[in-house]
C-alpha positions, 0 to 999 in steps of 0.5 A: 931743307935738302934739295934733292929727293928719293920718290919710287914708283914699283921697282924704279927709283927717281930723285928730284933735284933743284937743277940750279945744284945740277953740275952741267954733265949731270944734264941728262935728266927725265922728261917732266912728263913722267913725273906728272905720270907718276904724281897722284900715286906718290900723293895716296902714298904715305911716305911719298907723299912726305917726300912731296910736302916737302920738296914744296916747303922747300921750295916756296915754304912751310904750309903748317907743322905736322906730318902731311896727313895733316895737311887737309885735302883742299890744299893737296891740288894747290901742293900739286899744281906748283910741284907741276909748274916747277918741273914744268919751268925746269926748276927741279928735275927728276933723275933716274937713281942709277944716274950719278948725281953730284950737288953742291952741299958738302952735307948732303943728306945720304943717298938711297940705296941704289936699286940696278935695274933688272936686265931686259930678257932679250926676246927670243928669236924665232923663225919659220919653215915651209914645206910644199909638196908638187907633181914634178912633171906639172908643178900641180900642189898634192893637198892631203899629204901627211908628213913627221917633221922633227923641230929644232927644239927636238919636238915631233909634230905632224903636219898636213898639205893644205889645198896649196900643197903647203906645210907652214910651220912658225915661232921657231928656234933657228936651226934645221927639221927633219922629215918624213912619210911614215907607210902604215897602211899605204897601198901603190894608188895613194902613194907617190913615189919621190923624184926629188927635191928643188924648184924646177921639174926634174923629170922632163915633159910635164902631162895632163895629170888626174885630179889628186883630190879624190885620194883619201889619204897620201904617202911619199916613199922611195919606190922601186919596181923590182923585177922578180927572179927565179928562186925569190920569194914574197917573204925576201923581198918583202923582208927587203923593204922591211916589210911584213907579207901583207903589207908588201902585198896590200902595198901592191895588190889592195889586200893580203888574203891567200886569194888575193897575193893569188889574183896580184901574183897572176894577173899582175906579176905574170907568174904562170908557174905553180907552186908543188901543192899547185895552191899559188904560184912561184917568182920566175925570171920568165914574168912578164912584165915580173914587176913587185914594187918595193916601197921604202919610207921617205925622210929627209934630213938637215931641212935648215929654217927659213926656207921653203922646201919644195918636195917633187913626187911623181904617181906611180900608174901602172897599167895591165894589158890583160888579153883573153877569149870569150872563155875568159881564157888568156892569150900568151905573147900577142903583138899589139900597139898601144896610143895613149892618151898624150899621142904616144905611142907604145907597142911590144907584146904580151907575156905568158900570162897575157899580160903587159904593163905600160908604166906611167901612160898618161891618165886618159883613154888608150888605144889598143891594136893586137897583130897577127891575128891568125896566132891570136886565134891558135893560142885561144884555141890551145887554151880551151883546149888545155882547159878541155883536158880539166874539164875533161870535156873532149867535144872542145878539143874536138872544135878546135881541131875542127879547123882548118889544117894550117890553123891546126898546126898552129893550134898544136904549137902553141899547146906544145909551147904555152900549155904543155904542163898537163903530161907534159907530152903534147897535145897530140900524146894528150889527146890518147892519153885523156880520150878515151872513148874510142868513136871520139878517138876516132874523130879526133885522129882523122882531124889529126890526120887531115892537117898532115898530123901523124897518128898511131893509127895509120889512115889510109886517106882524109879529105879536104877541100874534095881532095884525097891526101893518102 
């Protein structure tokens, strides 16, 4: 009888060999448990069943003539038990086909064909990457920021930061990622300015910050606070950052209608000069604050996997000081001092449009004190006088001239400096040109003469404070 038997289980082939026929170096045989695990299946297979019967008869003697299937089912438990004991005692051992087995017999039965194992696929290595968005000064996480991310595989995905400011992506190919923020529909109020990358604050001096959870959508951008110049147009500024005028206006002032743009130019940029048709404003170097914010899409390429990349940003918080009188008319170039919520102070003058910009003011109450009260009052009356010419209301002009001589002189100076766009000849000449009622004009001339202003009609004297002025 042969001293080796071929058995197969799926793609794996085995050889059972009597241990006494192995050379010493052929001792890397399998544990008997391998045989125990497969014997039930081999008994149910006709070919393997005959092989097991041949193995049994070689070890324990012939059972009966005929094929294996002729052996009664009641004998197979005994056959199985004898074979398992033979493996357990080490009389027979099991080897994989790939091993070279040399037996003592010179006339060994031909070896079955060697079935090579297919090489095991190495498990593909995957990795991860994290993005963290925080406010630079305070390190507070910012939720709800949507980022477009290009993965190492080339796949494009969009993710949004969670409440802890994090985006984490797993099961990635090793390599680098590109990250960007798209500015579609962005406004200054919900867009953060990119400050830098890193774990430590870049801009020093942390302060209390507002809650970012209230913002519906958030973007990251490179933002330039552009100081307007004479001759520039909104079309030029929009093209500079790859936007339309409507998109730039929406970003800065929340809307793009003609009325919204005009209001933004007047109330935020501080424009005072009108276009030729008088329907809109033109940009000028004298505009105060004269700032238009120009956003550009933010992106960062080549960020390696297996790292947490911290994106540090800050919110642009422009605070506009506007001084108006009871007629809602702007008062230009008033001197002010502002006390911010963190105790710091800012001082300066409003622009010609009656506006000042306080940048990066901490959230909270701002207390503003205006100085030089006489100057503010005279400019207020000058603004009223200028509007009176448009409204054809000479009584308002007389009301301005009722003040003390010193105040009337200040009113004339303020009008000629800030509001001299009616005829361009000054307040006195505008009075003569627009007041056609002789009685009213006589009163106006008397008031001007009382203040020491030269009039067209000679006035011998005016009474003021009980004294004669000739």
